[in-house]
N, CA, C and O atoms as a GROMACS GRO file, in nm:
protein
  256
    1UNK      N    1  -3.374  -4.046  -2.144
    1UNK     CA    2  -3.469  -3.947  -2.243
    1UNK      C    3  -3.450  -3.814  -2.191
    1UNK      O    4  -3.422  -3.720  -2.266
    2UNK      N    5  -3.466  -3.799  -2.051
    2UNK     CA    6  -3.501  -3.594  -2.043
    2UNK      C    7  -3.360  -3.583  -2.025
    2UNK      O    8  -3.342  -3.462  -2.024
    3UNK      N    9  -3.229  -3.651  -2.006
    3UNK     CA   10  -3.114  -3.577  -1.952
    3UNK      C   11  -3.075  -3.602  -2.142
    3UNK      O   12  -3.006  -3.507  -2.180
    4UNK      N   13  -3.097  -3.684  -2.235
    4UNK     CA   14  -3.058  -3.642  -2.369
    4UNK      C   15  -3.130  -3.476  -2.415
    4UNK      O   16  -3.071  -3.374  -2.452
    5UNK      N   17  -3.264  -3.499  -2.397
    5UNK     CA   18  -3.351  -3.361  -2.416
    5UNK      C   19  -3.273  -3.240  -2.351
    5UNK      O   20  -3.258  -3.138  -2.420
    6UNK      N   21  -3.229  -3.244  -2.239
    6UNK     CA   22  -3.168  -3.141  -2.185
    6UNK      C   23  -3.006  -3.070  -2.228
    6UNK      O   24  -2.952  -2.960  -2.220
    7UNK      N   25  -2.973  -3.197  -2.274
    7UNK     CA   26  -2.808  -3.161  -2.329
    7UNK      C   27  -2.818  -3.152  -2.438
    7UNK      O   28  -2.724  -3.108  -2.504
    8UNK      N   29  -2.978  -3.204  -2.517
    8UNK     CA   30  -2.992  -3.133  -2.678
    8UNK      C   31  -3.042  -2.960  -2.678
    8UNK      O   32  -3.035  -2.876  -2.767
    9UNK      N   33  -3.083  -2.954  -2.564
    9UNK     CA   34  -3.147  -2.803  -2.584
    9UNK      C   35  -3.052  -2.752  -2.482
    9UNK      O   36  -3.102  -2.654  -2.426
   10UNK      N   37  -2.956  -2.775  -2.445
   10UNK     CA   38  -2.843  -2.710  -2.404
   10UNK      C   39  -2.752  -2.671  -2.506
   10UNK      O   40  -2.730  -2.550  -2.508
   11UNK      N   41  -2.695  -2.737  -2.590
   11UNK     CA   42  -2.627  -2.752  -2.709
   11UNK      C   43  -2.680  -2.652  -2.810
   11UNK      O   44  -2.604  -2.561  -2.845
   12UNK      N   45  -2.795  -2.659  -2.857
   12UNK     CA   46  -2.860  -2.563  -2.935
   12UNK      C   47  -2.842  -2.430  -2.864
   12UNK      O   48  -2.783  -2.350  -2.936
   13UNK      N   49  -2.869  -2.388  -2.762
   13UNK     CA   50  -2.871  -2.318  -2.671
   13UNK      C   51  -2.724  -2.209  -2.709
   13UNK      O   52  -2.715  -2.105  -2.774
   14UNK      N   53  -2.636  -2.282  -2.642
   14UNK     CA   54  -2.495  -2.290  -2.661
   14UNK      C   55  -2.454  -2.239  -2.804
   14UNK      O   56  -2.396  -2.131  -2.818
   15UNK      N   57  -2.486  -2.320  -2.912
   15UNK     CA   58  -2.412  -2.295  -3.055
   15UNK      C   59  -2.494  -2.161  -3.113
   15UNK      O   60  -2.461  -2.105  -3.217
   16UNK      N   61  -2.587  -2.128  -3.045
   16UNK     CA   62  -2.640  -2.022  -3.083
   16UNK      C   63  -2.592  -1.873  -3.020
   16UNK      O   64  -2.583  -1.759  -3.066
   17UNK      N   65  -2.566  -1.936  -2.892
   17UNK     CA   66  -2.486  -1.794  -2.817
   17UNK      C   67  -2.363  -1.790  -2.874
   17UNK      O   68  -2.324  -1.674  -2.887
   18UNK      N   69  -2.260  -1.903  -2.927
   18UNK     CA   70  -2.148  -1.900  -3.018
   18UNK      C   71  -2.113  -1.809  -3.086
   18UNK      O   72  -2.024  -1.725  -3.082
   19UNK      N   73  -2.264  -1.855  -3.206
   19UNK     CA   74  -2.298  -1.802  -3.340
   19UNK      C   75  -2.294  -1.630  -3.328
   19UNK      O   76  -2.249  -1.547  -3.408
   20UNK      N   77  -2.366  -1.611  -3.181
   20UNK     CA   78  -2.378  -1.479  -3.233
   20UNK      C   79  -2.278  -1.359  -3.172
   20UNK      O   80  -2.282  -1.237  -3.182
   21UNK      N   81  -2.201  -1.438  -3.114
   21UNK     CA   82  -2.053  -1.377  -3.039
   21UNK      C   83  -1.955  -1.348  -3.138
   21UNK      O   84  -1.872  -1.260  -3.121
   22UNK      N   85  -1.964  -1.445  -3.279
   22UNK     CA   86  -1.887  -1.438  -3.351
   22UNK      C   87  -1.893  -1.382  -3.498
   22UNK      O   88  -1.804  -1.383  -3.583
   23UNK      N   89  -2.062  -1.320  -3.509
   23UNK     CA   90  -2.073  -1.314  -3.626
   23UNK      C   91  -2.170  -1.162  -3.599
   23UNK      O   92  -2.255  -1.156  -3.510
   24UNK      N   93  -2.131  -1.024  -3.711
   24UNK     CA   94  -2.220  -0.957  -3.696
   24UNK      C   95  -2.306  -0.935  -3.826
   24UNK      O   96  -2.331  -0.820  -3.862
   25UNK      N   97  -2.340  -1.017  -3.878
   25UNK     CA   98  -2.430  -0.986  -3.994
   25UNK      C   99  -2.547  -0.952  -3.948
   25UNK      O  100  -2.578  -0.968  -3.830
   26UNK      N  101  -2.645  -0.888  -4.062
   26UNK     CA  102  -2.750  -0.819  -3.978
   26UNK      C  103  -2.861  -0.953  -4.060
   26UNK      O  104  -2.819  -1.043  -4.133
   27UNK      N  105  -2.995  -0.931  -4.023
   27UNK     CA  106  -3.048  -1.074  -4.102
   27UNK      C  107  -3.063  -1.030  -4.220
   27UNK      O  108  -3.115  -1.119  -4.288
   28UNK      N  109  -3.037  -0.897  -4.306
   28UNK     CA  110  -3.018  -0.893  -4.453
   28UNK      C  111  -2.910  -0.913  -4.520
   28UNK      O  112  -2.908  -0.894  -4.642
   29UNK      N  113  -2.799  -0.956  -4.448
   29UNK     CA  114  -2.621  -0.972  -4.519
   29UNK      C  115  -2.694  -1.121  -4.591
   29UNK      O  116  -2.756  -1.199  -4.519
   30UNK      N  117  -2.682  -1.140  -4.700
   30UNK     CA  118  -2.663  -1.231  -4.837
   30UNK      C  119  -2.512  -1.241  -4.883
   30UNK      O  120  -2.479  -1.159  -4.969
   31UNK      N  121  -2.472  -1.276  -4.865
   31UNK     CA  122  -2.329  -1.264  -4.951
   31UNK      C  123  -2.306  -1.385  -5.067
   31UNK      O  124  -2.354  -1.494  -5.036
   32UNK      N  125  -2.258  -1.379  -5.155
   32UNK     CA  126  -2.258  -1.431  -5.273
   32UNK      C  127  -2.118  -1.440  -5.321
   32UNK      O  128  -2.063  -1.329  -5.325
   33UNK      N  129  -2.059  -1.519  -5.352
   33UNK     CA  130  -1.913  -1.520  -5.393
   33UNK      C  131  -1.928  -1.499  -5.518
   33UNK      O  132  -2.043  -1.511  -5.559
   34UNK      N  133  -1.835  -1.466  -5.606
   34UNK     CA  134  -1.802  -1.436  -5.761
   34UNK      C  135  -1.680  -1.486  -5.811
   34UNK      O  136  -1.597  -1.425  -5.879
   35UNK      N  137  -1.677  -1.581  -5.778
   35UNK     CA  138  -1.556  -1.635  -5.823
   35UNK      C  139  -1.436  -1.597  -5.949
   35UNK      O  140  -1.316  -1.606  -5.920
   36UNK      N  141  -1.462  -1.570  -6.035
   36UNK     CA  142  -1.466  -1.498  -6.141
   36UNK      C  143  -1.381  -1.361  -6.151
   36UNK      O  144  -1.302  -1.325  -6.238
   37UNK      N  145  -1.416  -1.311  -6.057
   37UNK     CA  146  -1.335  -1.214  -6.033
   37UNK      C  147  -1.295  -1.196  -5.834
   37UNK      O  148  -1.285  -1.091  -5.770
   38UNK      N  149  -1.287  -1.279  -5.804
   38UNK     CA  150  -1.280  -1.293  -5.689
   38UNK      C  151  -1.299  -1.194  -5.565
   38UNK      O  152  -1.219  -1.145  -5.484
   39UNK      N  153  -1.428  -1.184  -5.581
   39UNK     CA  154  -1.505  -1.069  -5.447
   39UNK      C  155  -1.626  -1.169  -5.416
   39UNK      O  156  -1.680  -1.257  -5.483
   40UNK      N  157  -1.644  -1.127  -5.309
   40UNK     CA  158  -1.769  -1.176  -5.205
   40UNK      C  159  -1.848  -1.017  -5.245
   40UNK      O  160  -1.808  -0.902  -5.262
   41UNK      N  161  -1.985  -1.089  -5.250
   41UNK     CA  162  -2.090  -0.906  -5.287
   41UNK      C  163  -2.215  -0.976  -5.213
   41UNK      O  164  -2.257  -1.092  -5.214
   42UNK      N  165  -2.269  -0.826  -5.131
   42UNK     CA  166  -2.384  -0.844  -5.030
   42UNK      C  167  -2.462  -0.885  -5.150
   42UNK      O  168  -2.396  -0.861  -5.251
   43UNK      N  169  -2.576  -0.935  -5.178
   43UNK     CA  170  -2.695  -0.909  -5.248
   43UNK      C  171  -2.828  -0.817  -5.208
   43UNK      O  172  -2.920  -0.788  -5.284
   44UNK      N  173  -2.812  -0.775  -5.047
   44UNK     CA  174  -2.928  -0.717  -4.979
   44UNK      C  175  -2.853  -0.530  -5.057
   44UNK      O  176  -2.915  -0.439  -5.113
   45UNK      N  177  -2.705  -0.543  -5.023
   45UNK     CA  178  -2.665  -0.385  -5.045
   45UNK      C  179  -2.575  -0.302  -5.102
   45UNK      O  180  -2.536  -0.186  -5.088
   46UNK      N  181  -2.541  -0.436  -5.200
   46UNK     CA  182  -2.418  -0.452  -5.276
   46UNK      C  183  -2.270  -0.420  -5.233
   46UNK      O  184  -2.184  -0.403  -5.319
   47UNK      N  185  -2.247  -0.412  -5.120
   47UNK     CA  186  -2.137  -0.418  -5.030
   47UNK      C  187  -2.052  -0.520  -5.125
   47UNK      O  188  -2.101  -0.620  -5.178
   48UNK      N  189  -1.887  -0.471  -5.140
   48UNK     CA  190  -1.799  -0.570  -5.198
   48UNK      C  191  -1.702  -0.584  -5.120
   48UNK      O  192  -1.666  -0.486  -5.055
   49UNK      N  193  -1.636  -0.702  -5.109
   49UNK     CA  194  -1.526  -0.743  -5.084
   49UNK      C  195  -1.396  -0.826  -5.068
   49UNK      O  196  -1.429  -0.924  -5.002
   50UNK      N  197  -1.297  -0.830  -5.091
   50UNK     CA  198  -1.256  -0.951  -5.155
   50UNK      C  199  -1.136  -1.023  -5.022
   50UNK      O  200  -1.040  -0.979  -4.958
   51UNK      N  201  -1.206  -1.146  -5.031
   51UNK     CA  202  -1.182  -1.205  -4.896
   51UNK      C  203  -1.194  -1.373  -4.946
   51UNK      O  204  -1.282  -1.414  -5.022
   52UNK      N  205  -1.101  -1.445  -4.896
   52UNK     CA  206  -1.088  -1.606  -4.919
   52UNK      C  207  -1.198  -1.690  -4.831
   52UNK      O  208  -1.229  -1.806  -4.859
   53UNK      N  209  -1.257  -1.612  -4.714
   53UNK     CA  210  -1.372  -1.670  -4.696
   53UNK      C  211  -1.522  -1.596  -4.641
   53UNK      O  212  -1.506  -1.480  -4.601
   54UNK      N  213  -1.627  -1.634  -4.637
   54UNK     CA  214  -1.760  -1.540  -4.663
   54UNK      C  215  -1.724  -1.453  -4.506
   54UNK      O  216  -1.695  -1.502  -4.396
   55UNK      N  217  -1.740  -1.300  -4.550
   55UNK     CA  218  -1.733  -1.222  -4.452
   55UNK      C  219  -1.808  -1.266  -4.344
   55UNK      O  220  -1.883  -1.362  -4.361
   56UNK      N  221  -1.802  -1.212  -4.237
   56UNK     CA  222  -1.832  -1.257  -4.081
   56UNK      C  223  -1.859  -1.092  -4.036
   56UNK      O  224  -1.858  -1.060  -3.917
   57UNK      N  225  -1.876  -1.018  -4.118
   57UNK     CA  226  -1.904  -0.844  -4.085
   57UNK      C  227  -2.005  -0.790  -4.166
   57UNK      O  228  -1.999  -0.829  -4.283
   58UNK      N  229  -2.095  -0.711  -4.140
   58UNK     CA  230  -2.185  -0.613  -4.204
   58UNK      C  231  -2.110  -0.494  -4.262
   58UNK      O  232  -2.060  -0.413  -4.184
   59UNK      N  233  -2.099  -0.478  -4.376
   59UNK     CA  234  -2.004  -0.385  -4.458
   59UNK      C  235  -2.158  -0.230  -4.481
   59UNK      O  236  -2.152  -0.108  -4.485
   60UNK      N  237  -2.214  -0.278  -4.484
   60UNK     CA  238  -2.352  -0.196  -4.491
   60UNK      C  239  -2.304  -0.044  -4.432
   60UNK      O  240  -2.236  -0.048  -4.330
   61UNK      N  241  -2.336   0.087  -4.487
   61UNK     CA  242  -2.284   0.154  -4.428
   61UNK      C  243  -2.371   0.193  -4.283
   61UNK      O  244  -2.484   0.146  -4.295
   62UNK      N  245  -2.358   0.255  -4.169
   62UNK     CA  246  -2.459   0.243  -4.073
   62UNK      C  247  -2.545   0.402  -4.069
   62UNK      O  248  -2.487   0.509  -4.081
   63UNK      N  249  -2.660   0.390  -4.054
   63UNK     CA  250  -2.721   0.538  -4.052
   63UNK      C  251  -2.695   0.607  -3.917
   63UNK      O  252  -2.728   0.566  -3.806
   64UNK      N  253  -2.641   0.701  -3.944
   64UNK     CA  254  -2.650   0.813  -3.840
   64UNK      C  255  -2.772   0.844  -3.673
   64UNK      O  256  -2.757   0.945  -3.604
   0.00000   0.00000   0.00000
């Protein structure tokens, strides 16, 4: 039983590590697909992008 628990904890940690490396979205990024117009729109900042899959990068203008 302790071995399974350790494997579960290691798996969850590995998933979060993998996810943080493959996505640069901020906590505010909420992408919504507008199928009628064929775009993805961020409900937080209003950024728009034409893509087939959900964006993995934040498109909000960075503050200097």
